[in-house]
N, C-alpha and C positions, 0 to 999 in steps of 0.2 A: 098660669101657676107653674112655678119652677119645679122641675123634677130633680129630686136629690139623687146623687150618684153614690152608690155603695162604695165605701172605702176598700181599697185593695187589701186582700187578706194579709195578715202579718205573718209572723214566723210559722213554719209548719208545726203541727201538733207533735210529730215525732222528729225532733231536731237531731241531726246526725251527731254522733259522738266525736269530739275533737281528739285527735291522736295524742296520747300521752306516752312518754318514753320510759315511764317507770317499769313497764313490763320487761324491758331489756335486762333487768336485774331482779326479776320477780322470784326466781329460783336459782339455786347454785348451777344447775345445768344450763339454764338460759344465760346466766351471767358468764359462764365459761364460753358458751357459743359466741356471745357478743365480744368477749375479749379476743377469741381466736380470729373471728372475722375482722375485727378492728386491726389486729396485727397483720393479717394478710393484705387488707386494703392499704394500710400504711406502708408496708414493704413494697407493694406494687407501685404506689405513687412515688416513693423515694428510691425506686430501683436505680436510677442513674447515680445516686449518691452512695447507695449501699453495695452495688455490684463491684466486686474487686477486679473484674476483668471485662473485656468487651465480649458480650454473649455471641457475637457473630464471628469472632476472630478464630480462624482455622490454624491449628498447630499440630500437624501430623506427628511430630516427634513427641508430643505430650499425650497421645491418645490412650484412653482407658487407664489413666493414672489413678491410683487409690487416693483416699482422702489424705491431705497433708496440710502443712501450714500455708503453702502457696495456693492450693486448691482445696478448700474446706470440705467439699463434697466430691472431689475427684473431677475427672474429665470424661467426656463422651468419646465416641468412636472417631470423631474428627479433631480431638484435642481441645474442644471448647469447654469452658468452665461450667459445670453443672449448676452451681449455686447462682451464677449470674443469669443463666438461661431460665432458671426457675423463677427468679424475681421478675424478669421481663415477661416471662410467660404468663404470670398472674395478671399483668396489665391487660394483655389481649383478652384473656378469658373474662375478666371483670368488666371490661368495656363492652364486650359483646353481650354479656349477661344483663348489665344495666340498660344498654341500648335496646335490646330486644324487649325488656320489660316496659320501658318508656314508650317505644313505638307501638307495641301491641295494646297498651292501655289507652293511648291517645286515639288510635284508629278504632279499637273496640268500643271505646266510650261513645264516640260519635255514631258509630253503626248501631250500637245498642240503644242509644237514646232515640234515634229516628225510628228504629224498628219497633220499639216499645210504645211509641206514641202514634205512629201512622200504620194502620193495618195494611195498606197497599205496599208500603215499603217493607213491612215485615214479611209479607208473602214472597217477595223477591230476594231480600237479603238473607233471610234464614235458610232458603234453599241453597244459596251460594255457600253459606257457612256449613251447611250439612255436607255439601260436596267436598269442601276442603277437609272436614273432619273425617270423611270416609277414607281419605288417603293417609297411610301411615306417615307420621311427621318426618321420620328420618329419611324415608324414600322421597318425599316431596323436597326435602332440603338437598338431598344428593342430586335430584333432577335439576333443581334451580342452579346449583353450583356448576353442574356439568354443562349446562346451556350457556351460562354467563361467564364462566371462568372463576378461578379461585382467587379471592381477594377478601380482606376484612369486611368491606362493604357488602359484597355479594353474600358472604356467609351470614352476616347480620340480617339481611333481607330474607335469606332462605330459612333462617331460624324463626324470624318474626312471623312469617306468613301462617304457619300452622298454629300459632298461639292466638292469633286474632279471633277466630271463631269462639274459643273458650271465654275470652274476655267479653266479646259481644253478647254471648248468651247470658252471661252473668249480669251484665248491665240491663239487658232486656227484661230479665226476670224481676229485677229490682224496680224498673220503671213500670212494668205491668201492675205490680203491687201498689206502688206509690201513686199512680195516676187515679186510683179509685178513692184516695183519701179526700176528705171534705175540703181541705185547704186548696187542693189542686182543682177540684170541681168549682170551688168558689172563684178561684183566679180566672178560670176559663169563662165563667158566667159574667164577670165584670169586664171582660174584654182585654185582659192582660195579653200583651204580645207573646207570640210563641217563643221567641228566643229568651224572654225573661222567665217564662214558665219553666223552660228546660234548665236555664242557668241557675235560677234562684230557688226553685221548688223541687225539681227532679234530680238534678246532678248532685246536690249535697248528700242525698241518700246513698249514692254509689261510692262515696269516698272511702268509707271503712272497708267494704268488701274489695275494692280495687287495691287498697294498700296490701291486704293479705294476698290477693291474687298476684300482685306484682312480685312478691317475694318468691312465690312458687315458679313464676315464669322466669325469673332471674336464675334460679337454681337449675331449672330445666334447660335453659339456654346455655349455661356454662357446660353442663353435661353433654348436650347435643354437639356443641362446638368441639369438645374433646373427642367425641365419637367420630365426627366427620374427619378431624385431623388424623385420628388413629387409623381410619380406613383409607386415608390418602385422598379424600374428597373435600378437604377443608382448605385452610390457609396453606400457602406454599411451604414446603418442608423446611426451608432454611429459616423461616420466621420462628422465633422461640415461643411456643405455646406448650401447655402441659400435654395436650394430645399428641403433638408432634414429637415431643421428647419420649413419650411412651412408645410411639410407633417406631422411632429409631432405635430405642433400647431393647425392643423385644428380640432382635437378632442376637443380642449379646447378653440375654437374660441369665443364661447358665454361667457365664463368665463374670458378669457384674450386674447382679439383680438390682443394685441401688439406682441404676439408670431409669428403672420403672418405678421403684419403690417411692422415691422422693416426690416426683411430680404426682404420682397417684395418691400419695398421702395428703399433699396439699389440696388436690382436687376433692378428695373425700371430705376433708375437714371443712372446706369452703361450702360445699353443697349441704352437708349436714348442719352446719351452723346457720345457713340461710333458712333451711326448712324449720329448724327449731325456733328461730326468731319469728318466722311466719306463723307457726302454731301459737306462739305466745301473743303475737299481735291479734290473731283471730280471737283468742280468749279475752283479750283486753278490750277489743272494739265491738264485740258482739254483746248487745244488751241482754240477750237471753242467757248467756253464760254468767253474766253478773247477777241476774235474778236467781239462777240456780245456786250460785255461791252464797247469796244472801239468805236463801231459804234453808241452807244446811245449818 
């Protein structure tokens, strides 16, 4: 007598929401944030075309010049064009922000999936994550940079390490909830391979919260990079970054406050825009928020 094999469970009961980009213009504030962030990203990408001068070129005879037709935002204490350094500084900050978000999400996703599915891995990995979270992120980043030397790669790693536990705990919480669903239990009962269970049934549930978390990690990484550079523990001072520009300009703040104002303004707008877009993404991707809006 042939034994019939149960078919593999089909799609999950609670299918994850596909990201829709309509939320980027859902309100005037979010639309303004999207435009501002888009302009900052575009100016950073096109910095070689938009920069009127070499951001690294030293011209002592032109130091601390006011805004003019030749130097639209003036020059710094070494005669370098402030506008050109701001444009190139945005490239470093955005690369580190996006890089930290991607790395922390990838590593945190793997760690969270394994910890949420295997109890023995959870007992080990979560204690490691607790230990990392117990150390202030800025102090951990300074320690890593001090031991390994200041470079964009080192700063990126130093900023990513404190963000991994937050992503891992988020994924773990989602997996612990999803693994109790009937479709996951059915997949286990029919002998579905472990990689397929994680890839097809568990990981899709983490996409929406990871998109939101990624925006917060990106904003936090940009701010942390600026803090490290401002404290002299980040990227080498001659490299144009917003934090380095503010660190160099603080000695001349009373003479020329614009040396701090312009990079600080771009830094604030970038972080605020990313956080606003993250809030909008959370409201758009969270089904509970949609149910609340529908009930009103």
